[in-house]
PyMOL Python script that loads the backbone (N, CA, C, O; Angstrom):
from pymol import cmd

cmd.read_pdbstr("""\
ATOM      1  N   MET A   1      -3.671  83.034 -69.002  1.00  0.00           N
ATOM      2  CA  MET A   1      -3.185  83.426 -69.998  1.00  0.00           C
ATOM      3  C   MET A   1      -2.379  82.234 -70.748  1.00  0.00           C
ATOM      4  O   MET A   1      -1.813  82.281 -71.840  1.00  0.00           O
ATOM      5  N   PHE A   2      -2.510  81.004 -69.717  1.00  0.00           N
ATOM      6  CA  PHE A   2      -1.152  79.719 -70.542  1.00  0.00           C
ATOM      7  C   PHE A   2      -2.534  78.993 -71.614  1.00  0.00           C
ATOM      8  O   PHE A   2      -2.030  78.379 -72.555  1.00  0.00           O
ATOM      9  N   LYS A   3      -3.613  78.969 -71.629  1.00  0.00           N
ATOM     10  CA  LYS A   3      -4.605  78.394 -72.875  1.00  0.00           C
ATOM     11  C   LYS A   3      -4.818  79.680 -73.525  1.00  0.00           C
ATOM     12  O   LYS A   3      -5.881  79.489 -74.114  1.00  0.00           O
ATOM     13  N   VAL A   4      -4.525  80.641 -73.727  1.00  0.00           N
ATOM     14  CA  VAL A   4      -4.630  81.792 -74.228  1.00  0.00           C
ATOM     15  C   VAL A   4      -3.054  81.502 -75.606  1.00  0.00           C
ATOM     16  O   VAL A   4      -3.043  81.718 -76.818  1.00  0.00           O
ATOM     17  N   PHE A   5      -2.246  81.102 -74.925  1.00  0.00           N
ATOM     18  CA  PHE A   5      -0.450  81.367 -75.340  1.00  0.00           C
ATOM     19  C   PHE A   5      -1.095  80.120 -75.930  1.00  0.00           C
ATOM     20  O   PHE A   5      -1.951  80.503 -76.728  1.00  0.00           O
ATOM     21  N   LYS A   6      -1.061  79.173 -75.893  1.00  0.00           N
ATOM     22  CA  LYS A   6      -0.994  77.818 -76.383  1.00  0.00           C
ATOM     23  C   LYS A   6      -1.935  77.577 -77.480  1.00  0.00           C
ATOM     24  O   LYS A   6      -1.943  76.512 -78.097  1.00  0.00           O
ATOM     25  N   GLU A   7      -2.410  78.160 -77.631  1.00  0.00           N
ATOM     26  CA  GLU A   7      -3.835  77.883 -78.352  1.00  0.00           C
ATOM     27  C   GLU A   7      -3.432  79.011 -79.597  1.00  0.00           C
ATOM     28  O   GLU A   7      -4.173  78.860 -80.568  1.00  0.00           O
ATOM     29  N   PHE A   8      -2.899  79.585 -79.687  1.00  0.00           N
ATOM     30  CA  PHE A   8      -2.262  80.703 -80.328  1.00  0.00           C
ATOM     31  C   PHE A   8      -1.129  80.009 -80.991  1.00  0.00           C
ATOM     32  O   PHE A   8      -1.055  79.715 -82.184  1.00  0.00           O
ATOM     33  N   MET A   9      -0.246  79.785 -80.045  1.00  0.00           N
ATOM     34  CA  MET A   9       0.737  78.493 -81.015  1.00  0.00           C
ATOM     35  C   MET A   9       0.489  77.511 -81.461  1.00  0.00           C
ATOM     36  O   MET A   9       1.416  76.876 -81.963  1.00  0.00           O
ATOM     37  N   ASP A  10      -0.676  77.029 -81.474  1.00  0.00           N
ATOM     38  CA  ASP A  10      -1.037  75.507 -81.395  1.00  0.00           C
ATOM     39  C   ASP A  10      -2.256  76.102 -82.897  1.00  0.00           C
ATOM     40  O   ASP A  10      -2.594  75.247 -83.716  1.00  0.00           O
ATOM     41  N   LYS A  11      -2.692  77.344 -83.027  1.00  0.00           N
ATOM     42  CA  LYS A  11      -3.309  77.740 -84.335  1.00  0.00           C
ATOM     43  C   LYS A  11      -2.043  78.165 -85.436  1.00  0.00           C
ATOM     44  O   LYS A  11      -1.521  77.502 -86.332  1.00  0.00           O
ATOM     45  N   GLU A  12      -1.736  79.876 -84.853  1.00  0.00           N
ATOM     46  CA  GLU A  12      -0.580  80.422 -85.595  1.00  0.00           C
ATOM     47  C   GLU A  12       0.471  80.221 -85.745  1.00  0.00           C
ATOM     48  O   GLU A  12       1.018  79.988 -86.823  1.00  0.00           O
ATOM     49  N   GLY A  13       1.061  80.282 -84.476  1.00  0.00           N
ATOM     50  CA  GLY A  13       2.663  80.340 -84.182  1.00  0.00           C
ATOM     51  C   GLY A  13       3.046  81.329 -84.743  1.00  0.00           C
ATOM     52  O   GLY A  13       2.610  81.826 -85.781  1.00  0.00           O
ATOM     53  N   PRO A  14       4.452  81.899 -83.642  1.00  0.00           N
ATOM     54  CA  PRO A  14       5.249  83.344 -84.269  1.00  0.00           C
ATOM     55  C   PRO A  14       5.328  83.697 -85.746  1.00  0.00           C
ATOM     56  O   PRO A  14       5.699  84.808 -86.125  1.00  0.00           O
ATOM     57  N   GLY A  15       5.034  82.897 -86.417  1.00  0.00           N
ATOM     58  CA  GLY A  15       5.381  83.529 -88.027  1.00  0.00           C
ATOM     59  C   GLY A  15       7.073  83.225 -87.958  1.00  0.00           C
ATOM     60  O   GLY A  15       7.547  82.703 -86.948  1.00  0.00           O
ATOM     61  N   PRO A  16       7.769  83.528 -88.902  1.00  0.00           N
ATOM     62  CA  PRO A  16       8.925  83.628 -89.521  1.00  0.00           C
ATOM     63  C   PRO A  16       9.798  84.894 -87.853  1.00  0.00           C
ATOM     64  O   PRO A  16       9.245  85.662 -87.066  1.00  0.00           O
ATOM     65  N   LEU A  17      11.124  84.528 -88.008  1.00  0.00           N
ATOM     66  CA  LEU A  17      11.907  85.893 -87.077  1.00  0.00           C
ATOM     67  C   LEU A  17      11.724  87.136 -88.410  1.00  0.00           C
ATOM     68  O   LEU A  17      11.710  86.688 -89.557  1.00  0.00           O
ATOM     69  N   ALA A  18      11.641  88.060 -88.292  1.00  0.00           N
ATOM     70  CA  ALA A  18      12.198  89.506 -88.663  1.00  0.00           C
ATOM     71  C   ALA A  18      13.536  89.904 -88.578  1.00  0.00           C
ATOM     72  O   ALA A  18      13.730  90.774 -87.730  1.00  0.00           O
ATOM     73  N   LEU A  19      14.692  89.460 -89.314  1.00  0.00           N
ATOM     74  CA  LEU A  19      15.999  89.545 -89.294  1.00  0.00           C
ATOM     75  C   LEU A  19      16.288  90.811 -90.627  1.00  0.00           C
ATOM     76  O   LEU A  19      15.771  90.714 -91.740  1.00  0.00           O
ATOM     77  N   PRO A  20      17.081  91.794 -90.264  1.00  0.00           N
ATOM     78  CA  PRO A  20      17.794  92.669 -91.262  1.00  0.00           C
ATOM     79  C   PRO A  20      18.483  91.794 -92.254  1.00  0.00           C
ATOM     80  O   PRO A  20      19.020  90.751 -91.881  1.00  0.00           O
ATOM     81  N   TRP A  21      18.492  92.148 -93.418  1.00  0.00           N
ATOM     82  CA  TRP A  21      19.157  91.237 -94.567  1.00  0.00           C
ATOM     83  C   TRP A  21      20.813  91.379 -94.090  1.00  0.00           C
ATOM     84  O   TRP A  21      21.581  90.731 -94.802  1.00  0.00           O
ATOM     85  N   ASN A  22      21.277  91.955 -93.259  1.00  0.00           N
ATOM     86  CA  ASN A  22      22.891  91.739 -92.628  1.00  0.00           C
ATOM     87  C   ASN A  22      22.956  91.248 -91.355  1.00  0.00           C
ATOM     88  O   ASN A  22      23.998  91.232 -90.699  1.00  0.00           O
ATOM     89  N   TYR A  23      21.518  90.702 -90.832  1.00  0.00           N
ATOM     90  CA  TYR A  23      21.866  90.072 -89.764  1.00  0.00           C
ATOM     91  C   TYR A  23      22.367  90.708 -88.381  1.00  0.00           C
ATOM     92  O   TYR A  23      22.396  90.130 -87.294  1.00  0.00           O
ATOM     93  N   ARG A  24      22.767  92.063 -88.667  1.00  0.00           N
ATOM     94  CA  ARG A  24      23.051  92.777 -87.567  1.00  0.00           C
ATOM     95  C   ARG A  24      22.102  93.400 -86.332  1.00  0.00           C
ATOM     96  O   ARG A  24      22.201  94.500 -85.787  1.00  0.00           O
ATOM     97  N   MET A  25      21.232  92.412 -86.101  1.00  0.00           N
ATOM     98  CA  MET A  25      19.817  92.126 -85.114  1.00  0.00           C
ATOM     99  C   MET A  25      20.252  93.146 -83.836  1.00  0.00           C
ATOM    100  O   MET A  25      19.701  94.245 -83.779  1.00  0.00           O
ATOM    101  N   LEU A  26      21.284  92.752 -82.775  1.00  0.00           N
ATOM    102  CA  LEU A  26      21.528  93.703 -81.853  1.00  0.00           C
ATOM    103  C   LEU A  26      21.891  94.516 -82.157  1.00  0.00           C
ATOM    104  O   LEU A  26      21.369  95.472 -81.584  1.00  0.00           O
ATOM    105  N   GLU A  27      22.907  94.881 -83.131  1.00  0.00           N
ATOM    106  CA  GLU A  27      22.655  96.549 -83.373  1.00  0.00           C
ATOM    107  C   GLU A  27      21.714  97.026 -83.744  1.00  0.00           C
ATOM    108  O   GLU A  27      21.418  97.996 -83.046  1.00  0.00           O
ATOM    109  N   ALA A  28      20.828  96.784 -84.780  1.00  0.00           N
ATOM    110  CA  ALA A  28      19.440  97.939 -84.652  1.00  0.00           C
ATOM    111  C   ALA A  28      18.753  97.746 -83.695  1.00  0.00           C
ATOM    112  O   ALA A  28      18.024  98.671 -83.335  1.00  0.00           O
ATOM    113  N   GLY A  29      18.749  96.956 -83.229  1.00  0.00           N
ATOM    114  CA  GLY A  29      18.027  97.553 -81.944  1.00  0.00           C
ATOM    115  C   GLY A  29      18.699  98.561 -81.062  1.00  0.00           C
ATOM    116  O   GLY A  29      17.926  99.395 -80.591  1.00  0.00           O
ATOM    117  N   GLN A  30      20.021  98.684 -80.714  1.00  0.00           N
ATOM    118  CA  GLN A  30      20.451  99.332 -80.259  1.00  0.00           C
ATOM    119  C   GLN A  30      20.433 101.016 -81.208  1.00  0.00           C
ATOM    120  O   GLN A  30      20.035 102.077 -80.727  1.00  0.00           O
ATOM    121  N   LEU A  31      20.821 100.873 -82.206  1.00  0.00           N
ATOM    122  CA  LEU A  31      20.088 102.140 -83.062  1.00  0.00           C
ATOM    123  C   LEU A  31      18.980 102.406 -82.767  1.00  0.00           C
ATOM    124  O   LEU A  31      18.892 103.627 -82.642  1.00  0.00           O
ATOM    125  N   THR A  32      17.729 101.738 -82.516  1.00  0.00           N
ATOM    126  CA  THR A  32      16.361 102.110 -82.767  1.00  0.00           C
ATOM    127  C   THR A  32      16.458 102.686 -80.755  1.00  0.00           C
ATOM    128  O   THR A  32      15.357 103.230 -80.673  1.00  0.00           O
ATOM    129  N   ASP A  33      16.832 102.768 -79.916  1.00  0.00           N
ATOM    130  CA  ASP A  33      16.960 102.411 -78.574  1.00  0.00           C
ATOM    131  C   ASP A  33      17.290 103.904 -78.491  1.00  0.00           C
ATOM    132  O   ASP A  33      16.656 104.648 -77.742  1.00  0.00           O
ATOM    133  N   LYS A  34      18.418 104.386 -79.369  1.00  0.00           N
ATOM    134  CA  LYS A  34      19.466 105.288 -79.125  1.00  0.00           C
ATOM    135  C   LYS A  34      18.625 106.546 -80.388  1.00  0.00           C
ATOM    136  O   LYS A  34      18.917 107.738 -80.292  1.00  0.00           O
ATOM    137  N   ALA A  35      17.713 106.109 -81.376  1.00  0.00           N
ATOM    138  CA  ALA A  35      17.152 106.863 -82.442  1.00  0.00           C
ATOM    139  C   ALA A  35      15.807 107.543 -81.704  1.00  0.00           C
ATOM    140  O   ALA A  35      15.155 108.554 -81.963  1.00  0.00           O
ATOM    141  N   PHE A  36      15.698 106.536 -80.685  1.00  0.00           N
ATOM    142  CA  PHE A  36      14.228 106.992 -80.250  1.00  0.00           C
ATOM    143  C   PHE A  36      13.886 107.785 -79.172  1.00  0.00           C
ATOM    144  O   PHE A  36      12.865 108.421 -78.908  1.00  0.00           O
ATOM    145  N   ASP A  37      15.534 107.532 -78.276  1.00  0.00           N
ATOM    146  CA  ASP A  37      15.889 108.212 -77.122  1.00  0.00           C
ATOM    147  C   ASP A  37      14.757 109.679 -76.425  1.00  0.00           C
ATOM    148  O   ASP A  37      14.261 109.871 -75.315  1.00  0.00           O
ATOM    149  N   PRO A  38      14.718 110.571 -77.911  1.00  0.00           N
ATOM    150  CA  PRO A  38      14.412 111.805 -77.720  1.00  0.00           C
ATOM    151  C   PRO A  38      12.982 111.715 -77.631  1.00  0.00           C
ATOM    152  O   PRO A  38      12.388 112.686 -77.163  1.00  0.00           O
ATOM    153  N   LEU A  39      12.085 110.320 -78.146  1.00  0.00           N
ATOM    154  CA  LEU A  39      10.724 110.577 -77.796  1.00  0.00           C
ATOM    155  C   LEU A  39      10.339 110.623 -76.545  1.00  0.00           C
ATOM    156  O   LEU A  39       9.698 111.516 -75.990  1.00  0.00           O
ATOM    157  N   TRP A  40      10.932 109.181 -75.910  1.00  0.00           N
ATOM    158  CA  TRP A  40      10.695 108.943 -74.608  1.00  0.00           C
ATOM    159  C   TRP A  40      11.627 109.890 -73.443  1.00  0.00           C
ATOM    160  O   TRP A  40      11.671 109.600 -72.247  1.00  0.00           O
ATOM    161  N   THR A  41      12.185 110.800 -73.923  1.00  0.00           N
ATOM    162  CA  THR A  41      12.118 112.129 -72.992  1.00  0.00           C
ATOM    163  C   THR A  41      11.612 113.132 -73.087  1.00  0.00           C
ATOM    164  O   THR A  41      11.964 114.163 -72.513  1.00  0.00           O
ATOM    165  N   GLY A  42      10.605 112.987 -73.903  1.00  0.00           N
ATOM    166  CA  GLY A  42       9.971 113.841 -74.014  1.00  0.00           C
ATOM    167  C   GLY A  42      10.037 115.693 -75.130  1.00  0.00           C
ATOM    168  O   GLY A  42       9.276 116.631 -75.368  1.00  0.00           O
ATOM    169  N   GLN A  43      11.650 115.209 -75.510  1.00  0.00           N
ATOM    170  CA  GLN A  43      12.331 116.508 -76.544  1.00  0.00           C
ATOM    171  C   GLN A  43      12.005 116.510 -77.528  1.00  0.00           C
ATOM    172  O   GLN A  43      12.575 117.324 -78.254  1.00  0.00           O
ATOM    173  N   ALA A  44      10.695 115.449 -78.294  1.00  0.00           N
ATOM    174  CA  ALA A  44      10.394 115.462 -79.349  1.00  0.00           C
ATOM    175  C   ALA A  44       9.415 114.593 -79.644  1.00  0.00           C
ATOM    176  O   ALA A  44       9.177 113.545 -79.045  1.00  0.00           O
ATOM    177  N   GLY A  45       8.645 115.196 -80.913  1.00  0.00           N
ATOM    178  CA  GLY A  45       7.435 114.412 -80.917  1.00  0.00           C
ATOM    179  C   GLY A  45       7.438 112.605 -82.063  1.00  0.00           C
ATOM    180  O   GLY A  45       8.375 112.315 -82.808  1.00  0.00           O
ATOM    181  N   PRO A  46       6.514 111.953 -81.921  1.00  0.00           N
ATOM    182  CA  PRO A  46       6.881 110.786 -82.958  1.00  0.00           C
ATOM    183  C   PRO A  46       7.403 111.222 -84.374  1.00  0.00           C
ATOM    184  O   PRO A  46       8.377 110.863 -85.036  1.00  0.00           O
ATOM    185  N   ASP A  47       6.238 112.272 -84.631  1.00  0.00           N
ATOM    186  CA  ASP A  47       6.304 111.901 -86.490  1.00  0.00           C
ATOM    187  C   ASP A  47       7.866 113.131 -86.216  1.00  0.00           C
ATOM    188  O   ASP A  47       8.803 112.864 -86.968  1.00  0.00           O
ATOM    189  N   GLN A  48       8.017 113.892 -85.605  1.00  0.00           N
ATOM    190  CA  GLN A  48       9.825 114.283 -85.813  1.00  0.00           C
ATOM    191  C   GLN A  48      10.745 113.128 -85.763  1.00  0.00           C
ATOM    192  O   GLN A  48      11.430 112.870 -86.752  1.00  0.00           O
ATOM    193  N   VAL A  49      10.820 112.377 -84.634  1.00  0.00           N
ATOM    194  CA  VAL A  49      11.520 110.966 -83.932  1.00  0.00           C
ATOM    195  C   VAL A  49      11.355 109.749 -85.148  1.00  0.00           C
ATOM    196  O   VAL A  49      11.849 108.622 -85.182  1.00  0.00           O
ATOM    197  N   ILE A  50      10.761 110.215 -85.794  1.00  0.00           N
ATOM    198  CA  ILE A  50      10.210 108.732 -86.939  1.00  0.00           C
ATOM    199  C   ILE A  50      11.436 109.443 -88.605  1.00  0.00           C
ATOM    200  O   ILE A  50      12.441 109.042 -89.192  1.00  0.00           O
ATOM    201  N   ALA A  51      10.711 110.360 -88.676  1.00  0.00           N
ATOM    202  CA  ALA A  51      11.479 111.256 -89.731  1.00  0.00           C
ATOM    203  C   ALA A  51      13.344 111.529 -89.550  1.00  0.00           C
ATOM    204  O   ALA A  51      14.267 111.281 -90.325  1.00  0.00           O
ATOM    205  N   SER A  52      13.327 111.920 -88.664  1.00  0.00           N
ATOM    206  CA  SER A  52      14.859 111.936 -88.735  1.00  0.00           C
ATOM    207  C   SER A  52      15.499 110.383 -88.042  1.00  0.00           C
ATOM    208  O   SER A  52      16.561 110.653 -87.483  1.00  0.00           O
ATOM    209  N   SER A  53      15.285 109.394 -87.960  1.00  0.00           N
ATOM    210  CA  SER A  53      15.867 107.753 -87.754  1.00  0.00           C
ATOM    211  C   SER A  53      15.157 107.025 -89.062  1.00  0.00           C
ATOM    212  O   SER A  53      14.876 105.843 -88.861  1.00  0.00           O
ATOM    213  N   ILE A  54      14.873 107.472 -90.183  1.00  0.00           N
ATOM    214  CA  ILE A  54      14.905 106.669 -91.302  1.00  0.00           C
ATOM    215  C   ILE A  54      15.821 106.575 -91.920  1.00  0.00           C
ATOM    216  O   ILE A  54      16.268 105.477 -92.251  1.00  0.00           O
ATOM    217  N   GLY A  55      16.420 107.826 -92.287  1.00  0.00           N
ATOM    218  CA  GLY A  55      17.944 107.824 -93.064  1.00  0.00           C
ATOM    219  C   GLY A  55      19.203 107.214 -91.834  1.00  0.00           C
ATOM    220  O   GLY A  55      20.263 106.746 -92.250  1.00  0.00           O
ATOM    221  N   GLN A  56      18.941 107.291 -90.514  1.00  0.00           N
ATOM    222  CA  GLN A  56      19.867 106.360 -89.893  1.00  0.00           C
ATOM    223  C   GLN A  56      19.505 104.825 -89.767  1.00  0.00           C
ATOM    224  O   GLN A  56      20.220 103.850 -89.537  1.00  0.00           O
ATOM    225  N   HIS A  57      18.165 104.948 -89.994  1.00  0.00           N
ATOM    226  CA  HIS A  57      18.014 103.251 -89.883  1.00  0.00           C
ATOM    227  C   HIS A  57      18.663 102.269 -91.596  1.00  0.00           C
ATOM    228  O   HIS A  57      19.332 101.266 -91.845  1.00  0.00           O
ATOM    229  N   GLN A  58      17.976 103.291 -92.330  1.00  0.00           N
ATOM    230  CA  GLN A  58      18.422 102.949 -94.003  1.00  0.00           C
ATOM    231  C   GLN A  58      20.117 102.691 -94.008  1.00  0.00           C
ATOM    232  O   GLN A  58      20.356 101.496 -94.182  1.00  0.00           O
ATOM    233  N   THR A  59      21.460 103.605 -93.844  1.00  0.00           N
ATOM    234  CA  THR A  59      22.258 103.758 -93.320  1.00  0.00           C
ATOM    235  C   THR A  59      22.916 102.476 -93.198  1.00  0.00           C
ATOM    236  O   THR A  59      23.703 101.864 -93.920  1.00  0.00           O
ATOM    237  N   PHE A  60      22.174 102.155 -91.671  1.00  0.00           N
ATOM    238  CA  PHE A  60      22.448 100.931 -91.141  1.00  0.00           C
ATOM    239  C   PHE A  60      22.000  99.882 -91.637  1.00  0.00           C
ATOM    240  O   PHE A  60      22.655  98.882 -91.342  1.00  0.00           O
ATOM    241  N   LEU A  61      21.121  99.724 -92.287  1.00  0.00           N
ATOM    242  CA  LEU A  61      20.107  98.408 -93.322  1.00  0.00           C
ATOM    243  C   LEU A  61      21.579  97.962 -94.284  1.00  0.00           C
ATOM    244  O   LEU A  61      22.105  96.850 -94.336  1.00  0.00           O
ATOM    245  N   ASP A  62      21.981  99.161 -94.953  1.00  0.00           N
ATOM    246  CA  ASP A  62      23.020  98.947 -95.605  1.00  0.00           C
ATOM    247  C   ASP A  62      24.024  98.740 -95.930  1.00  0.00           C
ATOM    248  O   ASP A  62      24.581  98.873 -97.020  1.00  0.00           O
ATOM    249  N   LEU A  63      24.519  98.197 -94.472  1.00  0.00           N
ATOM    250  CA  LEU A  63      25.742  97.730 -94.283  1.00  0.00           C
ATOM    251  C   LEU A  63      26.055  96.528 -94.710  1.00  0.00           C
ATOM    252  O   LEU A  63      25.145  95.733 -94.948  1.00  0.00           O
ATOM    253  N   PRO A  64      27.335  96.183 -94.879  1.00  0.00           N
ATOM    254  CA  PRO A  64      27.505  94.809 -95.133  1.00  0.00           C
ATOM    255  C   PRO A  64      27.123  93.405 -93.958  1.00  0.00           C
ATOM    256  O   PRO A  64      27.110  93.502 -92.731  1.00  0.00           O
ATOM    257  N   ARG A  65      26.880  92.330 -94.660  1.00  0.00           N
ATOM    258  CA  ARG A  65      27.111  91.460 -93.068  1.00  0.00           C
ATOM    259  C   ARG A  65      28.926  91.014 -92.788  1.00  0.00           C
ATOM    260  O   ARG A  65      30.020  90.867 -93.333  1.00  0.00           O
ATOM    261  N   PRO A  66      27.958  90.944 -91.139  1.00  0.00           N
ATOM    262  CA  PRO A  66      29.681  90.992 -91.280  1.00  0.00           C
ATOM    263  C   PRO A  66      30.066  88.830 -91.726  1.00  0.00           C
ATOM    264  O   PRO A  66      29.555  87.721 -91.883  1.00  0.00           O
ATOM    265  N   GLY A  67      32.139  90.133 -91.689  1.00  0.00           N
ATOM    266  CA  GLY A  67      32.473  88.872 -92.429  1.00  0.00           C
ATOM    267  C   GLY A  67      33.199  89.326 -93.920  1.00  0.00           C
ATOM    268  O   GLY A  67      34.313  89.200 -94.427  1.00  0.00           O
ATOM    269  N   LYS A  68      31.652  90.037 -94.374  1.00  0.00           N
ATOM    270  CA  LYS A  68      31.671  90.198 -95.920  1.00  0.00           C
ATOM    271  C   LYS A  68      32.741  91.679 -96.311  1.00  0.00           C
ATOM    272  O   LYS A  68      32.918  92.021 -97.481  1.00  0.00           O
TER     273      LYS A  68
END
""", "prot")
cmd.dss("prot")
cmd.show_as("cartoon", "prot")
cmd.util.cbc("prot")
cmd.orient("prot")
């Protein structure tokens, strides 16, 4: 496993870190966890969960950066 990981890191690396423009990465994860909870509990299917989470996530992404 180490050899495979080392080769990946040497050749490609992990790439740039994807952060939301407003830098609220921790909050983004919490929002996603909450929005996708119905999927994990079997209360809704993937299409329903994704469709209902798009607006929530866009509203979140539109928030200003902290301190602004």
